[in-house]
N, C-alpha and C positions, 0 to 999 in steps of 0.2 A: 287183476286176476282173482285175488282174494274175495272181492266183492261178488264175481261172478260165480266163484265155487259156492260162496255162502248162499247166494240166491238159489243155485241149483238144489242145495240142501233143503232150504225152505219150501221150494217147490215140490221136491220129493215128499217131504213131510206132508204138505198139503193134500198130495194125491191119496194119502192113507186115512184122511179124515172120515171116510165112509164108516170107518169102524166105530166112530163115536157119534157122529151127527145123526139126526133123525129126519130131517127134511133138506132138500136142496137149498132152501133159503138160508139154513143154518150155516152153510159154507160161505156165506157173504157177510157184509156189514150193510144193512139197508140204510143207507145214508140219504140226506137230503141237506141242502146247502142254504143258508141265509146270508146275503151279503149286506154290508153297510158301506156308505160313502164317507161318513164323517163321525168319527176318524174311519179310515178305510179298514175293513176286516172281513174275513171270510169264516163263518161259523159252519162247522160240520156237525150235523147232529144225527143220532140213531136211536132206535127203540131201547129201552132198558130191558136186559136179560136177567131173568130172575135168579138163576144160579149157574156157576161153571165157568164165568168169565172173570178173570182177574185183572185184565189190563187191555187198553187199546193202544197200539203204537201207530203213529202217523209219520209217513215219510212225504218229502216233496222234491219234485225236480222240474227243471225246465222241460217244456213240451217236446222238445227234439233230443233230450238226453236219453242214453240207453240204460243208465244205471241210477238207482234211487239214492245211494249215498246213505249217510248216517241218519238215525232216527231224528225227526225235528221235534216231535212232541210226544207225550205219554199221558194217559189218563188211568184212573181206577176202573175196575171192571163194572163198578156201580154208577159211573158217569155216563152222561147220554149227550155230551157236548164238548166239542174242542174248537178254540178260535185261533186263528192265524192273524195276527196283527202286523206281521211284517210283510205286508203287502202293498202294492200301489195300484191305483185306479188305471184302467186300460191294460194291464199285464195279465198274462195267463199263466196259471200254475196248475201242475198235475200232481194229484195226491194218491197215495197208496194207504189204505186204512186196514190195519190188521186186528183181528180179534184173537185174544190168547187166553189160555188157561195154563199159568205157569210159563213154561217155555213151549208148550204145545200150540201150534197155530190151529185155531178153529175156523176162521173165516177171513176173507179178503175181498177188498173192493177198490175201485178206482174212480178217480174223478178228474175231469178237466174243467177247472173253475177260473172265474175272474170276474171283476166288477167293471160293468160298462166298457167291455172290451171293444175297440174300434170296428167300424164298418170294414168289410172286405170289399173293396172296390173292383179289384181285378184278381181272378182266381188262377190264371195262366191260360195254357193253351190245351184244347181237347182235340184228339184226332178221332174221327169217326171212320173205321175201315168197314166199308160196305161191300157185301157179296154182289158181284156184277149184275147177276139175273135179277135180284131184288132192286138194285139201283135203278135199272131201266123200267122196272114195274111200277115203282112209287116214287117218282122223282118229287112230286109236290109235297109228300109227306116227309120226305128226308129233309127237303128245305125247311119244313116246319119244325122238324126236330132241331136242325142246326139253329134256327132262330130262337127257339125255346132254351136251349143250352147257352147260346150267346147272351141271352136276356138275364142270365144269372152271373154274368161276369167273365164267361170263358170265350176267348177267341177260338173260333171253330174251324177246322180244317178237315177236309174229306179226302178219301181215296177210295179206289175200288180194286178188288182182287177177285179171282175166280175161285169157286169152291174146289176145283181140281188142282189149284197151285199147290205146290209144295210149301210145308211150313217154313223152310228156309227162305223161299221167295217172298212170302208174306212178311217174315221178319226183316228181310233186306228193304222192303218197301216201307215199313214202320221206321227202320233205322234211318232211311234216306230222308224222310220227312223231318224226323227228330233233328237231324243235322242241319237241315235246310231252313227250319224256322227257329233254331236256336234253342231247342228243346221243348218237349211236350210234357204235360203235366197229368193228362188223363187220356185213356184209351178206351173207346167204345168199339165193341165188335159186333156189327149189325148184319143179322143173316147167318147163314151156315158158313162162316168162316172156317177154313181148314183147321181141324182140331189136333193140337199136338198131344201126343202121348209120351209119358215118360215114368220110369220107376223100376225099382227091384224089390217092390214090397214082398215080405215073407222071407227074404234071403240075407239081409244085412242087419248089423247091430243097430239097435234103436227101432228098427221096423221089421221085427221077426214076424208081425202080423200085418195085414193091410189095414188101412184106417177104419174099416168097419169090423175088423177082427175075424173075418171068415176067411179060412186058408184057400178056399176055392176062388177067392177074389184077389189073389196075389198077383204080382206082376206089375203091369204098368196101368196108370189112370189117365184120364184127360188132365192136362197141364197147361192151362191158358197162360200160366206165369212165364212160360217160355217166351212169350212176345214182350214181357216187360222188364227183362233183366238184360243187363249189358255183360253178356258172357258169351264167348265164342268157343268153348271147349266142351260143348255138349258132345257126348260119345253114343255109339250104337253097336256096342260090342257084347253085351250080356246075354245069357240064355236063362229065361225064367218062364217055364211052360207049365207050371202047377195049376193055372186058372182054368175055370170051366169055359168061360167065354174066350173065343179066339181074339177078341179086341184087347184083352189083357194079357195075353200071351207075349212075350218079348224075346225075340231071337236076333242074333247079330244081322245087320244090314236091312232090317225090316221097316226102317224108317221111324221106329219108335225108339225113343231115347232112354238112357240108362239112369240119369240122375233122379234120386228119390227125395232128397232135400234141396230146396231151391238154392242153386249154387252161388248166387250173388243177390244183391239188394233188388227188390222189386221196385222199379223207378217211377211207375205211374199208378194213378188210381185207375183200375180197370174193371170192366164188366161186360157180359156177353148177353146181347138180346137176339136169342135164337129160337124162333118158333117154328123150325122146320120139324119134319117127322113127328107130328102130334095128329095122327088121324082120329084120335078120340074126340076132337073137336070138330064141329060141323064146318068151320071156317078153313080156308086154305092158309098157307104160311104167309101169302102176300096179305091177305084180309086180316089175319091174326097181327101182323106187324103194323098194319094201319090202326088197328083197334088199340094196340099198346101204345103208339105214339099219341093217339088222342087221349088215352088215359093219363098219360104222363103230363100232357099239356094241362089237362083239367085240374090235376093236383097242383102243378107249379103255379098256376094262376088263381087258385083258390076257388075254382069253380066246384070242385069236389071238397066238401067240408068234411073235416076229420075230428076225432077225439083224441085228446093227448093221453092215452093210455096204451098199456100192453097186456096181452093175455097170454098165459102159460098154461099149455095142455101137455103135461109130462107124464107119460105113462110108464116111463122106467123108474120113477120114484128115485130112492137113494140107492145108487149102484156105484160100482168103481168108476171113478172119474167125476161123479156129480154133474151129469151133463147139463141139467136144468139150472144149475147154479148160475151159470153165465147169464141166463135170462133175467133172473132176480137181480144180479149185479147190475147189468146194463139197463134194465127198465127202471131201477131205483134212481140211477144217475140221471136218466133223461126225464122221467115224470114223477118220481117221488114214490115212496112205498105205498101210500094210500091209493095210488093210480094203477096198481097191479092187480090184475084179475086172475083168479085161478078157475078152470073149467073148460068146457068143449070150445076149442079153437074156432071151428067154424060157425057154431052158434052165436057165439059172442061177436064175431066179425060181422056176421049177417045183421045182428041187432044194433050194432053200433059200427060206425066207420072208424076202426081203430087204427093207429099209427102203426103198431108193432104187434107181432104175434110169434110166438115159439112153440113148436110141437115136437115131442119125441116119442118113439115108439119103435117096435120091431118092424122090419121093413122088406120090401122087394123093390124092384126098379120102378114100380108104379104105385106103391102104397107105403104109408106109415102108419103102423098098426094101431087102429082105434082112434087115430087122429085125423088123418085125410088120406086121400087117394087122387090119382089123376083125374078121375071121373068126378070126384067131389067138386072140381073147379068148373065143371059144366053147369052146377046149380048154386055154387056158393062162391064168395068173393075173396075171402081172406083179408089180410091186413094190407096196408100200403107197403110196409117192409116186412118180410117174413123170414123167420129162421126155422128150418125142421132137420130132425136128426133121426137116423135109423139105418138099418143095414141096406146096402146094395145101391140106392138111388143117388148116393153122392158120386157115383160114377154116372154121369149124366148125359153122355153122348150115345143115346139109344131111344129107341121107339117109345113114345108117350111117357118119357121119364118125368117123375114126380117133381124133380128139382126145377125143372122148366115150366111145369104146368100152371103154377099161379100167375105167370105172365100172360097165359092165354085166357084167363077169366075176364068175362065182360067188364067187371069193376075190379078196382084196387089191383093188387098183385103187381106191384112195380118192381120189386126185387125179392130175391130168395137166396139163402146160403144154406149149405149143409154144415150145420154148427153143432159141434159137440167134441169132435176130434179134429182139430183142437177147439178149445173155447174161442169165441170171437169177441173182439174188443170194440164195442159200439159206443162207450161212454163219451167220447169227444162229439158225437152227434149232437149232444145237449147243449154244447156251445156253438153250434153252427156248421160244424164239419160235414161234408158230403158222406154217403154211405160208402163210397170208394175209399175214402180214407180209413174207415173201419176195416175194409178188406185188406188195404195195404199194411195197416198196423198188424193185422193178423198174419198176413203172409210173411212178414219181416221179423215177427216175434220169436225169439229164442230164449232170452235171459231176462226180459223186462217185465212181462205179466204172466200170471199163472195160465196154463194153457191145457192141462189134462194129459193129451197124447198127441202124437203125429204133428207137433210143432214145426213150422218152417217147411213143411212137406210141399210137394208140387201139386197136390190136388185141390189146394184151397182156392177157392173160385167163388166170384159173385155173378148170379144170373140177374141181369137187368142194367139200368142205366147207373153208372157209378157217381154221376155229378148230382144226383137227388140229394136234397137236404130235408131236415126233419120240419122246421118251422117255416111255413109259407105265410106270406102277407098278401093281402089283395092289393094290386097295383092300381095306379091311377088309370083313367081311361080317356078316349077320344082326344088323343094328342094331335094338335095341328101345328104345322110349320108354315109360317108366312114371310116371304122375302119383303123387307122394307129398306128405305134409304137407297132407292133405284138398285135394288139386288145386291147390296153391299154387307147387309146385316139380316139376321133371321129371328124372328119372334116365335116362340113357342107357347101354346096355350093347351090347358088340360083340364079335365074334370078330376075332383078329388077322389082319393081311395076311400072306399067305405069301411076300411079297417079301423077299428077303435084304437085310441093312443097314438095316432100317427104324430111324429115330431116334426114332419116337413118332407121335403124333396130334394133329391139329388138329381142334377141334370148332367148327362153324359154325351160325350161326342166321339165320333170315329170317322177316319177316312174311308173305311170299307164297311160293308153291310155286316160281315160276320168276324170284323176285326176286334182289336182291343178298344173298349170304350173306356175313356178317361173322365172323371168329373170336372165340370166347369165351375162349380162353386165349392168353396171350402167347407162351409157349414150348411146344413140342411136349411132350405128356406120354407116359409109357410105360403108364400104367393103362388098362386096357380098360373104364372106365365113367367117367362125368362127371355132375355134377348142376347143373342150371341152376337157381339160386336165385332168379332174377329173369326168369321168362318173361313173355311178354305175355299179356294176357287173351285168351281165345278159343284160335284156332289158332296153333300154333308149328311151324316147319319147321327141321329139323335135317340137316346132313351131317357125316360123319366122314371125314377123310382121312388116310392114311399119309404120312408125309414121310420123305425120304432125301436124302443128298447124292449128287447125280448128277454123275459127272466123264466128260467127253467129251474129244475131241481139242482142244477149245478152251478148256477151263477147267472150273470146278466150279460147281454152283449147288443150292440146296435146292429140290427138286422134290416136288410132292405127286401123290397118286393122285387119280382122280376121286372124288367124294364118295360115299360109301354114304348113302342118304337115308332118312329117316323122318320122319313128321308125327304131331301129336297134338292133339287139340282138348279143348274144355271145361275149359280152364285158367283159374283165377280170380286168380292172382297171389299175391304173398306179403305177409301183413299186418306192420306194424310191430311191434305188441304185441297182446296179448288184449284190451285196452280199445278200441283204435281200429284198425279195419280200414283202413289207409291204405296203399296200395302204394308202395313205394320206387320213384323214378324217377331217371334220369340222362339228360340231353339235351344235345346240342352243336349250335349253330347258329353260322354257316353250315356246312354239311358237304356238299361239300368248302369249305376255307377257303384264304384267301390270306395273311391277316395276323393277325386276331384272332378267336378263338373265344370264344363265351359259352356257359358251362356253367350249366345249371339243375338243382337237385337238391333234395330234401326231406331227405337223410340227414345228419344231424350237421354241418350246413354250416359251423360255426364251429370245429370241432375238429380235422379231418383234413387231411392234406397231399394235394395232387393231384400224381399221378405220370403222366408221359408217357413211353411207351416207343416205340422204333422197331421195325422188323420183325426185327432181330437180338435183340430183348429187352433192349437197352441203354437205360438211363434217360437221357433227354435233357432233361427238365425236371422240377423238384420244387420246389413252392412252397406256402406256405400261402394259402388262399383269401382274397381281399378283395372284399366285395360291393360291386356298383355300386348305382346308384340304384334299380334295379328288383329288388333282392336276388338278382341273378345274379352269376356270377364271369366275369370277362373274363381271358382268358390270351392273351399275345402268342405267336404261333407263326411270326412272319415270318422268323426266323433258321433255321427247319428246312427241311431239303431237302425237295423234292417226294417224296411217298409216302404209304403208309399208317401211321398211328400208333394206339397203344392208349392211352387215357386212363383211368386206374384211380383210383377215388375210393371209399375203403372197401372194401367187397366187391364193389362194381360197376365193370364194364369197358365202355368205349364206344369204338368205333372211329371214326376220322375221317380224311379225306384231305386232305393239304396239297397245294395246287397250286403 
């Protein structure tokens, strides 16, 4: 409790910095990271400040922790580097760097860092909720979207709802699937899925004003987080009718909810791809959605080339809340201070295919003053990932709304967020996290990161696909699958990736087209072919991914391309010998596991050693099998860290997840 109170005091002090700072970048520490492997170290560097800084304090926590704990290190105000030597290769660490003058906090920044962080082979389950009319209009494009998301490590499930359904009915459907598949991790709302409204802005403590500060915009705002929280006590009893627009008025029993702060943890990475009600664009909702899916595909597979820079077009300058400081903070973590551009957002995005853009200015529902308007995206393209802030358009469920407009542009514009109240936390994208992780981190943030105002409120939302990541790699191409040995094995061949610095390839297998794909090789291989000696009977689905070490301004991680996919049918499996057509098998239960796994197999069970490897290819368990009473093998994995592991027994490899 003391730590939370102290952090709140620190945050409150930070919000008053506008009295001293001269630019929004002054509210940050413009960091970049240099990592070393021998000995392992993470060096955090920043520019020298001429005067007014007496110290830098550095805190560190585990990625999932909510509290920063005690100071880990401190430097003089004249120093420009601090090095953490208490680190291990393959681990992630989150840092909080604070700039001080005496006891006055001047600036703050965050980093998620690591050295050669392992590949993420499986990201979880993604549910796409599709509006039924759109589903019937573009079935092929939806299948393409499923394949693209699946190719980046997601098992993909879809369901359909009507835009006339109640929000309660939609949520019941999401919860049903969540329970049925054992938990979903990402939620994509495709089309005009019913929009929840919630809030009592302007009437309660901490929210005396709505997020954009205009009294006439009080009441309720769109609240997609409703679909992502496990909470059944939403109410519809308050009266708040001060708003100008009827959509924001909230009265008992009108179907608009009361909660202003998100009442429980947001469980999913979530985003909305809603291109309805945009008549400013010449294309229909159906055609705009097709266009969006194609744009996203081209980015994912590096057909669209991008520049690793961010542009800041901040027309508010230094005002209460330092809205633009979040862009300086996030862009430094992702690209480094030297890769941040100040200037006209649209001009710079047109001249270069930038990954990120931030704009802020006075606004209407269709305009961000002197930065961009809905009409701008008829002629301009924006960045791949966008954040804009201004009055009104953060309330996005209306005609030609600016927050949704970048998604309708012919190029780029894959995500957008209303970012200023609160500040968004995008720094983890530098180490491979999807943009939906940034949304979830921001939606759940109350006492961990600085936020300005409106923290943890129901209006925080991402427009676009939440599974998109920052660093794309060109995949291999022309994958073929050929049955051999009388259809008992499968040989894969492919052409190499054109990406520089490729370390090799991972080969993945699934029983289902959009299911979970698990790696068949422990370490990446350089060869452009692979033989699966133990395929499933019937249909087999494969993906081949290129892997490289990606280094950003925050650290390094092993990163994969999206998978180049191929499938093959009519496979009959591999016989043990010519006399007995018995297929080898290897199975592990439970999977995922917490303490003990049970391995069952029919392959030389008394003679071989069981080997378990982590994602770095390091041997972590090696033991001779001992049969239990059911002639299976029990292996204690309780001492293993959470993550993906490879169990190798003879020629067979099986993956499992340790929770």
